[in-house]
Backbone bond lengths (Angstrom), bond angles and torsions (degrees), N, CA, C in turn:
res aa  C-N    CA-C-N  psi(-1)  N-CA   C-N-CA  omega(-1)  CA-C   N-CA-C  phi
1 X - - - 1.442 - - 1.537 117.55 -
2 X 1.342 118.39 138.05 1.471 116.13 173.49 1.547 110.03 -71.59
3 X 1.324 115.65 -43.20 1.503 122.02 -169.89 1.533 109.96 -131.43
4 X 1.330 116.31 137.91 1.437 120.02 169.33 1.563 106.10 -124.12
5 X 1.314 115.11 123.86 1.473 121.25 178.13 1.604 106.16 -99.48
6 X 1.250 114.32 118.95 1.470 119.84 -174.71 1.510 110.60 -112.80
7 X 1.348 115.36 119.29 1.451 121.83 -173.46 1.573 109.53 -121.01
8 X 1.335 117.44 103.56 1.435 116.43 174.05 1.583 112.05 -77.93
9 X 1.300 117.46 143.37 1.455 116.60 -175.43 1.455 109.56 -144.34
10 X 1.351 116.42 131.76 1.441 124.54 172.88 1.525 108.29 -133.24
11 X 1.324 114.11 112.87 1.518 121.28 179.55 1.561 110.30 51.62
12 X 1.291 112.78 59.14 1.484 117.08 -174.83 1.574 108.30 -118.18
13 X 1.313 119.39 36.20 1.459 121.99 -179.73 1.479 112.30 -56.41
14 X 1.321 118.91 -31.42 1.449 123.99 -175.65 1.526 111.39 -70.54
15 X 1.337 116.52 -35.64 1.537 118.98 -167.27 1.559 112.48 -115.64
16 X 1.325 118.55 -18.77 1.517 120.21 -165.64 1.502 110.73 -61.63
17 X 1.327 119.94 -37.53 1.533 120.25 179.78 1.463 109.28 -66.36
18 X 1.347 118.06 -42.91 1.481 119.17 -178.85 1.536 112.86 -66.53
19 X 1.331 114.71 -36.48 1.484 118.04 175.41 1.495 110.54 -63.13
20 X 1.299 120.11 -54.87 1.458 121.91 -177.21 1.514 112.82 -63.22
21 X 1.303 119.61 -32.41 1.430 120.44 -179.05 1.560 110.12 -77.45
22 X 1.336 117.19 -30.53 1.416 118.54 175.08 1.500 115.79 -67.43
23 X 1.311 113.53 -32.44 1.510 119.58 175.04 1.500 109.98 -68.94
24 X 1.354 116.78 -46.36 1.374 122.17 -179.62 1.569 112.37 -60.78
25 X 1.349 119.04 -43.06 1.405 122.25 178.98 1.536 112.54 -69.66
26 X 1.353 116.59 -35.54 1.489 120.59 179.78 1.530 110.24 -64.92
27 X 1.342 114.22 -30.77 1.504 118.25 -175.38 1.578 112.98 -104.33
28 X 1.315 117.13 2.61 1.482 118.93 -176.04 1.493 115.34 -56.24
29 X 1.319 116.86 -33.69 1.528 119.51 -178.05 1.530 111.01 -99.24
30 X 1.270 114.33 2.83 1.498 119.33 -177.03 1.536 113.28 -71.72
31 X 1.337 116.76 146.23 1.409 120.11 175.93 1.530 112.97 -87.83
32 X 1.351 113.51 -3.46 1.486 117.02 -179.59 1.488 111.80 -75.76
33 X 1.320 116.15 147.57 1.414 121.50 171.79 1.579 106.21 -86.92
34 X 1.289 115.39 131.61 1.466 113.41 -170.88 1.614 109.52 -144.02
35 X 1.303 117.13 163.36 1.426 122.54 172.66 1.463 108.77 -137.44
36 X 1.337 116.72 150.79 1.487 122.27 175.82 1.511 107.82 -115.52
37 X 1.301 116.43 114.91 1.491 121.53 178.63 1.517 107.31 -109.10
38 X 1.375 117.30 127.57 1.425 124.12 171.61 1.469 108.71 -112.41
39 X 1.391 115.93 121.56 1.432 123.34 177.98 1.525 109.52 -97.06
40 X 1.296 116.55 101.60 1.498 119.21 175.54 1.473 109.68 -72.72
41 X 1.356 116.97 109.82 1.453 121.35 -174.81 1.546 112.17 -93.05
42 X 1.386 112.46 64.63 1.470 121.29 174.18 1.523 113.04 69.51
43 X 1.378 115.30 38.70 1.462 117.61 177.07 1.493 114.24 -60.27
44 X 1.353 117.55 149.97 1.471 116.78 176.51 1.635 107.00 -125.59
45 X 1.361 113.15 19.34 1.427 114.12 170.68 1.525 110.03 -107.07
46 X 1.352 120.52 -143.76 1.454 120.51 -177.67 1.547 110.93 -100.44
47 X 1.346 118.52 18.98 1.460 120.99 176.73 1.514 113.02 -54.81
48 X 1.301 117.76 -44.48 1.494 120.20 -179.75 1.521 111.35 -65.61
49 X 1.312 114.12 -39.55 1.488 119.24 -177.19 1.547 110.95 -65.26
50 X 1.312 118.83 -34.44 1.456 124.05 177.45 1.576 109.29 -72.82
51 X 1.365 114.63 -43.12 1.454 119.00 -176.47 1.550 112.57 -63.69
52 X 1.329 115.71 -36.35 1.432 121.22 -176.33 1.527 111.06 -65.95
53 X 1.348 116.53 -17.66 1.460 119.43 177.84 1.464 115.05 -101.19
54 X 1.321 118.93 3.62 1.519 124.05 178.34 1.464 101.06 -94.70
55 X 1.295 121.92 105.19 1.465 125.41 -175.59 1.544 115.49 -72.99
56 X 1.276 116.24 -22.76 1.475 119.24 -178.45 1.503 112.97 -91.21
57 X 1.324 118.70 6.50 1.431 125.68 -178.48 1.556 111.91 -107.25
58 X 1.288 117.22 134.39 1.506 119.99 167.07 1.483 107.83 -87.68
59 X 1.348 114.12 116.26 1.445 122.75 -174.96 1.469 112.33 -95.09
60 X 1.330 117.80 116.09 1.520 120.89 178.56 1.470 107.12 -117.45
61 X 1.326 116.05 147.32 1.469 119.73 -176.19 1.511 107.73 -134.22
62 X 1.348 117.14 133.26 1.401 126.84 177.77 1.522 111.06 -128.03
63 X 1.311 117.85 161.27 1.453 119.60 172.18 1.523 110.44 -69.96
64 X 1.362 117.79 157.10 1.404 118.01 -177.20 1.539 112.84 -54.51
65 X 1.280 116.03 132.31 1.457 121.65 -173.98 1.515 108.24 -152.91
66 X 1.388 117.31 -170.67 1.456 119.06 178.79 1.521 107.52 -80.30
67 X 1.303 115.04 161.88 1.452 119.97 179.69 1.569 109.22 -67.78
68 X 1.266 115.80 -30.08 1.527 121.24 173.99 1.518 111.00 -56.55
69 X 1.367 116.30 -47.12 1.442 122.53 -179.17 1.540 109.72 -65.92
70 X 1.338 116.80 -40.65 1.430 121.94 179.24 1.497 111.88 -61.25
71 X 1.325 118.52 -44.47 1.447 124.31 -179.31 1.518 108.55 -68.80
72 X 1.307 116.30 -43.19 1.540 120.56 -178.54 1.495 108.00 -63.84
73 X 1.354 119.33 -41.62 1.456 123.22 178.14 1.497 111.61 -61.68
74 X 1.295 118.63 -46.23 1.481 121.95 172.91 1.455 114.78 -56.06
75 X 1.328 118.75 -41.08 1.430 123.20 -178.48 1.517 107.52 -70.55
76 X 1.281 120.73 -37.69 1.454 123.31 178.33 1.446 110.94 -63.13
77 X 1.320 121.33 -39.87 1.476 126.68 -178.10 1.483 112.47 -80.44
78 X 1.313 118.64 -12.36 1.505 121.28 -172.19 1.576 109.11 -88.32
79 X 1.293 112.88 166.26 1.482 118.57 178.13 1.480 114.88 -125.91
80 X 1.330 120.01 6.30 1.443 123.74 -173.33 1.560 111.33 -75.79
81 X 1.307 110.61 149.40 1.541 116.25 170.77 1.505 111.66 -74.79
82 X 1.416 117.14 -26.76 1.388 121.38 175.83 1.541 106.78 -117.20
83 X 1.336 118.01 136.93 1.422 123.49 178.15 1.520 109.42 -112.71
84 X 1.371 116.20 123.48 1.439 123.12 174.96 1.545 109.66 -109.84
85 X 1.309 117.12 114.76 1.457 123.80 177.83 1.545 108.13 -91.32
86 X 1.319 118.83 116.83 1.447 124.59 179.97 1.467 107.58 -127.05
87 X 1.382 116.54 131.56 1.454 119.48 176.02 1.502 111.75 -79.13
88 X 1.316 115.09 155.91 1.445 121.69 -170.90 1.495 113.74 -69.53
89 X 1.322 116.56 -18.98 1.454 120.32 179.35 1.548 112.24 -102.70
90 X 1.343 115.25 23.55 1.459 122.52 177.90 1.491 111.13 -120.13
91 X 1.316 115.07 141.15 1.448 122.31 173.78 1.536 110.71 -113.75
92 X 1.342 122.12 128.40 1.398 124.14 175.56 1.517 113.71 -77.11
93 X 1.287 119.35 152.30 1.485 121.00 173.43 1.510 110.92 -98.62
94 X 1.338 111.99 171.75 1.513 117.70 -178.76 1.550 113.43 -58.15
95 X 1.350 115.34 -37.89 1.435 119.61 177.76 1.535 111.68 -58.64
96 X 1.295 116.96 -30.96 1.442 122.44 -179.91 1.562 112.89 -56.09
97 X 1.323 111.78 -44.46 1.440 120.24 -177.76 1.512 111.30 -65.06
98 X 1.354 117.38 -43.17 1.464 119.78 179.87 1.518 108.28 -69.50
99 X 1.313 118.82 -37.16 1.482 121.65 177.36 1.540 112.96 -59.54
100 X 1.315 114.53 -40.78 1.463 121.51 -177.34 1.542 108.95 -63.91
101 X 1.424 114.32 -42.04 1.405 117.29 178.09 1.616 113.40 -62.83
102 X 1.295 112.59 -39.06 1.469 117.81 176.24 1.533 112.44 -63.68
103 X 1.309 115.35 -42.92 1.463 120.47 177.89 1.536 109.23 -57.86
104 X 1.353 115.28 -48.42 1.463 118.98 -176.10 1.496 109.94 -60.63
105 X 1.349 117.14 -44.43 1.454 119.50 -174.44 1.525 112.80 -72.35
106 X 1.336 116.86 -28.92 1.479 118.62 -177.55 1.575 113.43 -102.73
107 X 1.327 114.49 -4.08 1.519 118.80 -173.82 1.535 109.68 -68.05
108 X 1.301 113.24 122.96 1.474 120.59 172.88 1.509 108.01 -131.10
109 X 1.262 116.09 125.53 1.442 119.68 -179.89 1.551 114.04 76.00
110 X 1.310 113.86 -152.11 1.500 120.00 -172.91 1.566 106.65 -93.66
111 X 1.320 116.40 125.17 1.455 122.25 -173.01 1.536 109.42 -135.01
112 X 1.322 117.87 133.98 1.498 123.49 174.81 1.549 102.08 -126.39
113 X 1.369 116.87 129.49 1.424 122.51 179.58 1.545 110.14 -153.73
114 X 1.289 115.30 -172.36 1.456 119.02 -175.89 1.505 109.19 139.83
115 X 1.346 118.59 -168.22 1.492 121.07 175.01 1.447 110.08 -161.01
116 X 1.321 114.07 155.83 1.492 119.43 -179.05 1.599 107.17 -66.39
117 X 1.341 111.34 158.94 1.418 116.50 -176.12 1.515 113.65 -68.53
118 X 1.334 116.46 151.54 1.501 123.16 164.32 1.535 108.72 -91.62
119 X 1.332 112.32 165.27 1.523 117.31 176.82 1.428 108.87 -104.08
120 X 1.328 115.40 160.48 1.488 121.60 172.72 1.495 114.11 -58.21
121 X 1.334 116.70 140.54 1.476 120.46 176.02 1.567 116.07 -54.15
122 X 1.323 112.65 -31.44 1.392 120.78 178.51 1.515 113.46 -108.15
123 X 1.290 114.97 38.86 1.501 122.99 -170.71 1.558 110.49 -67.98
124 X 1.261 115.63 161.68 1.426 123.28 175.98 1.533 110.42 -75.42
125 X 1.344 116.12 170.01 1.434 122.67 -178.40 1.592 112.06 -55.61
126 X 1.253 115.32 -34.80 1.497 119.62 178.60 1.465 109.57 -68.68
127 X 1.377 115.61 -44.74 1.514 117.97 176.38 1.514 111.66 -61.59
128 X 1.327 118.51 -43.14 1.436 122.07 -175.88 1.485 112.00 -65.39
129 X 1.305 115.26 -48.79 1.513 120.26 -174.62 1.511 112.95 -79.03
130 X 1.324 116.91 -47.73 1.498 124.04 -172.61 1.471 112.43 -87.46
131 X 1.346 116.37 -65.21 1.455 121.24 -165.81 1.569 112.98 -76.44
132 X 1.355 116.33 -23.52 1.443 117.60 179.56 1.534 112.58 -83.47
133 X 1.330 113.92 -13.37 1.581 117.47 -175.51 1.528 111.89 -110.43
134 X 1.324 119.80 -24.13 1.388 121.28 -176.69 1.512 112.19 -72.00
135 X 1.279 121.08 139.19 1.459 122.94 178.88 1.513 109.35 -127.00
136 X 1.331 117.85 158.22 1.444 123.93 -176.38 1.500 106.81 -146.27
137 X 1.384 111.19 150.51 1.448 116.11 175.65 1.569 110.34 -82.01
138 X 1.304 114.96 -10.41 1.511 119.87 -179.49 1.519 107.17 -92.34
139 X 1.302 115.81 152.09 1.456 124.41 175.56 1.482 109.89 -93.08
140 X 1.333 116.54 132.55 1.476 115.00 -179.06 1.558 112.06 -60.45
141 X 1.227 119.42 140.51 1.426 124.24 175.27 1.527 116.79 -61.85
142 X 1.323 115.42 -18.45 1.394 121.88 179.92 1.554 113.76 -92.65
143 X 1.304 116.65 4.01 1.491 123.80 176.95 1.569 107.19 -148.97
144 X 1.303 115.59 56.01 1.457 122.82 -175.86 1.524 111.71 -116.90
145 X 1.309 117.20 127.16 1.446 122.43 -179.56 1.530 109.92 -116.21
146 X 1.259 117.48 123.78 1.468 126.64 -168.67 1.511 111.76 -131.00
147 X 1.336 118.70 130.90 1.479 117.56 170.73 1.501 110.79 -72.59
148 X 1.318 117.82 150.11 1.398 120.29 -177.53 1.504 112.67 -56.13
149 X 1.356 115.75 -39.63 1.449 121.22 178.46 1.509 112.75 -60.48
150 X 1.310 115.90 -39.34 1.472 119.12 179.44 1.510 110.55 -68.39
151 X 1.323 115.20 -43.28 1.490 121.28 -178.53 1.588 107.90 -57.59
152 X 1.345 113.41 -46.20 1.511 119.09 -176.88 1.572 108.21 -67.23
153 X 1.299 117.48 -42.56 1.449 121.14 -177.22 1.541 109.71 -63.17
154 X 1.356 117.01 -38.00 1.495 123.28 -175.15 1.494 107.92 -86.00
155 X 1.337 120.43 -7.11 1.435 127.91 179.90 1.557 111.76 59.30
156 X 1.323 112.39 35.91 1.532 118.90 171.72 1.509 110.10 73.55
157 X 1.317 111.04 -163.08 1.428 119.22 177.69 1.538 112.53 -86.85
158 X 1.352 114.96 146.84 1.382 120.04 -176.78 1.573 112.06 -67.78
159 X 1.315 114.50 109.63 1.455 119.87 -176.24 1.523 115.81 -64.62
160 X 1.398 115.81 -19.60 1.447 119.57 179.15 1.510 113.33 -75.35
161 X 1.391 116.01 -12.41 1.468 117.55 -172.53 1.494 108.27 -97.24
162 X 1.347 119.97 134.67 1.450 125.43 178.38 1.523 108.45 -86.28
163 X 1.346 117.65 -34.55 1.464 125.49 176.43 1.532 107.98 -139.46
164 X 1.334 115.22 170.19 1.448 118.42 176.21 1.503 115.06 72.13
165 X 1.395 112.78 13.31 1.468 119.52 -178.24 1.543 111.65 -69.78
166 X 1.367 116.91 -29.24 1.468 119.75 177.79 1.552 111.57 -73.92
167 X 1.338 115.01 -32.03 1.482 117.44 178.74 1.502 108.31 -71.64
168 X 1.277 118.72 -40.07 1.462 123.67 175.80 1.483 111.99 -62.85
169 X 1.301 117.98 -44.12 1.456 122.34 179.16 1.570 111.88 -62.25
170 X 1.339 113.98 -43.41 1.455 120.76 179.90 1.546 108.38 -64.26
171 X 1.318 117.60 -45.72 1.450 122.22 178.51 1.474 111.30 -54.86
172 X 1.328 118.89 -48.96 1.436 120.82 178.98 1.556 114.43 -64.92
173 X 1.316 114.70 -30.30 1.435 119.95 178.58 1.478 112.37 -71.78
174 X 1.407 114.03 -40.99 1.486 119.70 179.45 1.526 115.01 -64.47
175 X 1.372 113.17 -35.25 1.451 116.45 179.60 1.442 117.57 -93.92
176 X 1.320 116.12 2.98 1.466 121.81 175.45 1.534 112.58 -82.98
177 X 1.289 118.06 132.76 1.449 120.22 -177.21 1.556 109.29 -79.57
178 X 1.293 116.00 -18.10 1.486 121.82 -175.58 1.542 112.00 -91.88
179 X 1.315 115.86 -7.32 1.501 118.00 -172.38 1.532 106.46 -117.72
180 X 1.371 113.81 134.07 1.453 119.21 168.73 1.538 112.27 -90.06
181 X 1.374 114.62 119.53 1.461 115.88 -176.12 1.500 110.13 -122.63
182 X 1.326 113.89 139.84 1.450 118.63 177.18 1.524 111.04 173.57
183 X 1.351 119.36 143.56 1.476 123.86 -178.63 1.521 111.09 -74.48
184 X 1.316 114.68 159.15 1.496 123.57 173.92 1.519 107.88 -131.70
185 X 1.323 111.98 115.50 1.463 117.08 -178.11 1.549 115.52 -61.26
186 X 1.341 113.89 -29.72 1.491 117.84 179.35 1.483 116.19 -72.86
187 X 1.340 118.06 -4.72 1.404 121.45 175.71 1.591 108.65 -85.65
188 X 1.282 115.18 71.09 1.472 123.49 -167.73 1.557 108.58 -83.88
189 X 1.323 113.22 127.57 1.473 117.85 174.39 1.547 108.04 -146.31
190 X 1.299 114.77 143.48 1.478 119.74 -177.14 1.532 109.78 -109.77
191 X 1.325 113.26 132.55 1.416 120.25 -177.84 1.562 109.17 -91.46
192 X 1.294 115.53 115.67 1.484 119.71 -176.67 1.483 110.54 -84.91
193 X 1.323 119.42 -19.12 1.462 123.96 -168.57 1.521 112.81 -97.88
194 X 1.299 117.07 12.78 1.518 116.04 177.60 1.512 112.60 -60.12
195 X 1.311 118.50 147.35 1.540 120.52 -178.37 1.497 109.29 -62.11
196 X 1.426 111.21 143.30 1.464 118.64 178.89 1.458 112.78 -113.01
197 X 1.374 117.99 -4.01 1.435 121.07 176.35 1.526 109.73 -137.73
198 X 1.284 117.82 164.49 1.510 121.21 179.47 1.486 110.80 -61.77
199 X 1.339 118.58 -40.60 1.467 120.66 176.00 1.512 113.15 -56.70
200 X 1.334 114.36 -52.13 1.484 119.02 177.94 1.499 112.98 -59.80
201 X 1.353 114.58 -39.08 1.480 120.25 177.03 1.536 112.01 -58.58
202 X 1.289 115.47 -42.49 1.475 120.61 -176.28 1.506 110.16 -74.51
203 X 1.355 119.05 -39.88 1.455 121.60 174.03 1.535 112.17 -60.62
204 X 1.327 115.55 -40.32 1.476 118.27 177.98 1.541 110.45 -60.49
205 X 1.327 118.16 -45.21 1.467 121.63 -177.33 1.482 111.47 -73.45
206 X 1.301 117.86 -31.31 1.483 120.64 171.39 1.474 112.18 -56.33
207 X 1.386 114.48 -43.06 1.480 120.67 -179.26 1.494 109.91 -69.85
208 X 1.409 114.63 -50.61 1.448 119.17 -174.65 1.540 112.16 -61.16
209 X 1.319 117.87 -29.42 1.492 120.54 -177.19 1.478 115.95 -77.47
210 X 1.341 116.46 -13.39 1.518 117.63 -179.38 1.464 111.74 -53.44
211 X 1.351 119.63 -43.77 1.480 122.45 -176.82 1.477 115.50 -57.09
212 X 1.366 115.94 -28.60 1.497 122.59 -178.93 1.565 109.80 -70.61
213 X 1.316 113.35 -19.46 1.516 113.54 -177.59 1.510 108.89 -116.07
214 X 1.359 118.99 22.04 1.439 122.30 177.14 1.520 110.02 -66.63
215 X 1.269 119.59 -27.26 1.476 123.71 177.81 1.522 109.21 -162.69
216 X 1.343 117.65 169.50 1.466 122.25 -177.71 1.558 109.55 -64.53
217 X 1.388 115.21 -38.46 1.448 120.64 -176.55 1.581 110.25 -65.87
218 X 1.419 115.98 -39.41 1.389 118.03 178.62 1.548 110.26 -67.41
219 X 1.363 114.50 -41.07 1.464 116.39 179.76 1.511 112.82 -62.21
220 X 1.339 119.67 -46.24 1.445 121.43 179.36 1.527 112.69 -65.86
221 X 1.340 120.81 -19.90 1.383 121.00 178.24 1.564 115.75 -90.89
222 X 1.355 115.13 -4.94 1.347 123.30 179.11 1.531 115.61 -99.97
223 X 1.332 116.72 116.21 1.459 119.45 -178.77 1.573 106.45 -69.54
224 X 1.249 113.98 -37.14 1.483 119.53 -173.31 1.539 108.72 -64.82
225 X 1.327 117.31 -40.78 1.461 121.17 -179.84 1.561 111.44 -67.22
226 X 1.355 112.85 -38.60 1.467 117.76 179.96 1.540 112.68 -68.45
227 X 1.312 112.92 -41.36 1.453 117.42 177.29 1.538 110.12 -67.50
228 X 1.328 119.94 -34.29 1.452 124.00 178.89 1.492 110.12 -60.49
229 X 1.358 115.33 -42.40 1.493 122.69 179.19 1.570 107.71 -61.82
230 X 1.294 116.29 -46.09 1.511 120.13 178.85 1.487 111.05 -58.15
231 X 1.366 117.37 -44.86 1.441 122.52 -177.82 1.526 106.46 -61.73
232 X 1.329 121.22 -50.50 1.419 121.86 -177.83 1.516 112.96 -60.78
233 X 1.258 118.32 -42.01 1.484 120.15 -179.95 1.485 114.67 -67.40
234 X 1.352 113.72 -30.55 1.499 121.90 175.89 1.542 107.45 -65.21
235 X 1.268 116.58 -42.66 1.490 121.27 177.95 1.503 113.08 -64.24
236 X 1.343 113.49 -38.43 1.462 119.76 179.31 1.549 111.15 -66.50
237 X 1.329 114.54 -46.68 1.455 120.81 178.72 1.572 109.85 -62.42
238 X 1.310 118.21 -38.95 1.454 120.82 177.32 1.516 112.64 -62.38
239 X 1.325 117.15 -37.46 1.446 120.51 -179.44 1.535 109.20 -74.34
240 X 1.263 115.94 -39.06 1.528 119.00 176.59 1.496 111.26 -61.68
241 X 1.283 117.90 -43.36 1.485 119.97 178.63 1.462 109.86 -65.09
242 X 1.339 120.73 -39.76 1.483 121.76 175.36 1.471 111.45 -60.64
243 X 1.347 115.67 -44.76 1.442 121.36 -177.18 1.497 115.26 -60.75
244 X 1.360 114.30 -36.78 1.449 120.74 178.43 1.525 112.40 -89.02
245 X 1.298 119.79 3.43 1.396 123.23 172.90 1.545 117.15 81.79
246 X 1.405 111.29 18.26 1.499 115.77 177.15 1.503 108.31 -91.21
247 X 1.382 117.83 72.38 1.388 120.15 -172.71 1.499 114.76 -70.44
248 X 1.348 119.97 -32.72 1.434 120.74 179.45 1.571 110.07 -65.86
249 X 1.351 114.15 -41.97 1.439 118.05 -177.78 1.501 109.64 -70.89
250 X 1.345 117.14 -34.50 1.481 119.56 172.79 1.530 114.41 -63.37
251 X 1.376 114.59 -41.94 1.432 120.01 176.57 1.569 110.15 -62.39
252 X 1.323 118.74 -44.26 1.441 121.23 178.93 1.552 113.18 -62.72
253 X 1.376 113.17 -40.88 1.472 115.83 177.62 1.506 112.68 -63.95
254 X 1.358 113.78 -43.17 1.488 118.65 178.64 1.530 113.23 -62.43
255 X 1.276 115.36 -37.54 1.454 117.64 179.81 1.540 109.00 -70.95
256 X 1.349 117.84 -44.11 1.465 119.22 175.94 1.557 112.43 -59.73
257 X 1.320 116.51 -41.07 1.415 121.92 176.77 1.543 115.98 -59.09
258 X 1.348 113.87 -46.60 1.504 121.66 179.66 1.465 108.45 -64.24
259 X 1.360 118.24 -38.62 1.475 120.66 -179.24 1.574 109.45 -66.03
260 X 1.357 113.13 -46.48 1.418 119.42 -178.77 1.599 112.46 -61.96
261 X 1.321 111.09 -40.85 1.476 115.24 176.95 1.479 112.49 -61.62
262 X 1.332 116.56 -42.84 1.481 121.14 179.57 1.554 110.64 -63.92
263 X 1.306 117.02 -40.08 1.434 119.65 178.62 1.581 111.47 -65.82
264 X 1.288 114.06 -42.59 1.555 119.16 175.64 1.480 107.48 -59.21
265 X 1.326 118.59 -42.80 1.510 119.38 -176.72 1.535 109.06 -63.21
266 X 1.385 117.35 -44.37 1.443 121.29 179.41 1.565 110.51 -58.78
267 X 1.293 113.37 -41.82 1.514 118.77 -176.27 1.536 108.94 -66.67
268 X 1.361 117.26 -40.50 1.466 122.49 -172.92 1.539 112.00 -71.58
269 X 1.382 119.33 -26.86 1.410 121.68 -175.71 1.499 113.62 -113.86
270 X 1.387 115.17 158.41 1.444 121.30 177.02 1.480 108.85 -72.56
271 X 1.323 118.08 -176.49 1.469 123.10 -177.15 1.561 108.15 -60.35
272 X 1.357 110.18 132.96 1.469 116.00 -175.03 1.528 109.97 -148.53
273 X 1.339 121.44 150.95 1.325 122.87 179.01 1.577 112.85 -68.70
274 X 1.337 119.37 163.15 1.425 123.70 -175.81 1.519 113.87 -54.55
275 X 1.388 114.42 -38.27 1.497 117.55 -178.47 1.563 108.95 -62.65
276 X 1.354 117.75 -47.11 1.377 121.79 -177.87 1.589 111.47 -62.81
277 X 1.364 114.42 -37.22 1.426 118.46 179.42 1.534 112.19 -65.44
278 X 1.353 115.79 -35.76 1.451 117.95 178.84 1.500 110.53 -72.59
279 X 1.304 117.53 -43.34 1.511 122.90 -179.48 1.542 107.08 -62.79
280 X 1.321 119.39 -45.59 1.446 121.96 -175.97 1.519 112.62 -72.14
281 X 1.344 118.61 -27.44 1.466 121.35 174.38 1.558 107.93 -64.72
282 X 1.261 118.77 -38.71 1.455 123.30 176.37 1.539 111.21 -64.63
283 X 1.326 113.10 -48.04 1.519 118.98 -177.73 1.556 104.77 -68.08
284 X 1.327 118.89 -34.22 1.467 121.00 -178.79 1.543 110.74 -60.57
285 X 1.311 116.71 -36.09 1.530 125.04 -179.97 1.565 104.06 -64.11
286 X 1.349 115.10 -55.65 1.492 119.11 -178.88 1.542 111.07 -58.49
287 X 1.311 117.60 -36.71 1.420 121.44 -179.05 1.520 111.61 -59.68
288 X 1.333 114.79 -55.30 1.441 119.22 -177.97 1.564 114.74 -67.45
289 X 1.304 115.74 -32.81 1.453 117.40 176.35 1.513 111.91 -71.69
290 X 1.341 118.29 -31.01 1.475 121.40 171.78 1.490 112.07 -68.26
291 X 1.307 115.32 -41.77 1.499 119.33 176.56 1.481 113.96 -62.44
292 X 1.397 116.14 -33.12 1.434 118.74 172.87 1.546 111.42 -68.17
293 X 1.268 117.19 -35.10 1.448 122.47 175.76 1.501 114.78 -66.67
294 X 1.381 115.47 -19.72 1.453 119.02 174.87 1.472 115.14 -63.25
295 X 1.371 113.03 -24.85 1.507 119.35 178.48 1.520 109.97 -61.18
296 X 1.349 118.80 -42.09 1.445 121.20 179.81 1.482 111.00 -74.65
297 X 1.361 116.62 -36.59 1.412 117.87 178.02 1.565 112.07 -66.13
298 X 1.311 116.47 -37.15 1.456 120.81 178.15 1.576 108.04 -63.67
299 X 1.318 117.20 -40.67 1.470 121.26 179.65 1.505 109.26 -64.48
300 X 1.342 118.61 -44.79 1.421 123.10 -172.84 1.550 108.88 -70.27
301 X 1.291 118.70 -33.39 1.525 121.18 -178.99 1.504 111.38 -106.68
302 X 1.310 117.40 28.83 1.496 118.05 -176.82 1.524 113.11 -69.16
303 X 1.403 116.82 -21.28 1.432 118.10 178.15 1.506 114.32 -91.32
304 X 1.375 117.88 2.76 1.421 122.41 -179.67 1.492 108.77 -101.52
305 X 1.383 116.08 149.54 1.501 116.95 -178.86 1.542 109.66 -95.06
306 X 1.288 122.60 10.39 1.460 123.52 178.41 1.507 108.52 -148.62
């Protein structure tokens, strides 16, 4: 095969059909030979029932495990020269198919590319303000295109990580002398599963942050985890000052904290109007507090592989 599209799925009955169909449509006029492999990662909803009726998909099933293991398993069972890792709540655009063809025709050696997700045109306020404006030097694991040689050289995704495996993979690719790493804007894919409420937003970041606390070395390498600890201790000091009646000091600390949070928000995001800056500064606070909560989630789930 020229291309293997690998889709890990856990309880994705809402999105899995849209995801698979988008890949098929994006590649329908392609000259590439390709396969679509969906790895059902121990789903307990109707994901498997839907997949069994999609005739153009190779359906693989494993016991509940980490997403790293699901992706690695799909890669092991695939035959493509190029591997495209797509998350089950993502739909690829027409441009994605043309970009894949170009990558295949020009690919020489070990290559890692992809692009961060786009948001839905009719997205919620969280999608419009936060996810449409935030940028990252890392490529989302759910829209990641890798040559077989690069995947083998990097030895796949770190199976010890429950989350953050895409960041770790990209870091290893960037610092490898044998791998060509860089994003491609024309690899357009829309994430349908972005949070639509504050609660969902915080649960997402609680889960994403677990990887930062997998070990001391991962924690020390994560700017997000370090800042999250500072946020939490600032809140603790504020409450202590209030408790002991140091209201002026508490007010000064709160003012300094709010200013620092606003500056961090401005630094994290591209140019944005004042309204988005205010909204995102509020979301930024919830983001880092949720990431701090990941520490306790990581401790509680330390014996689980997912």
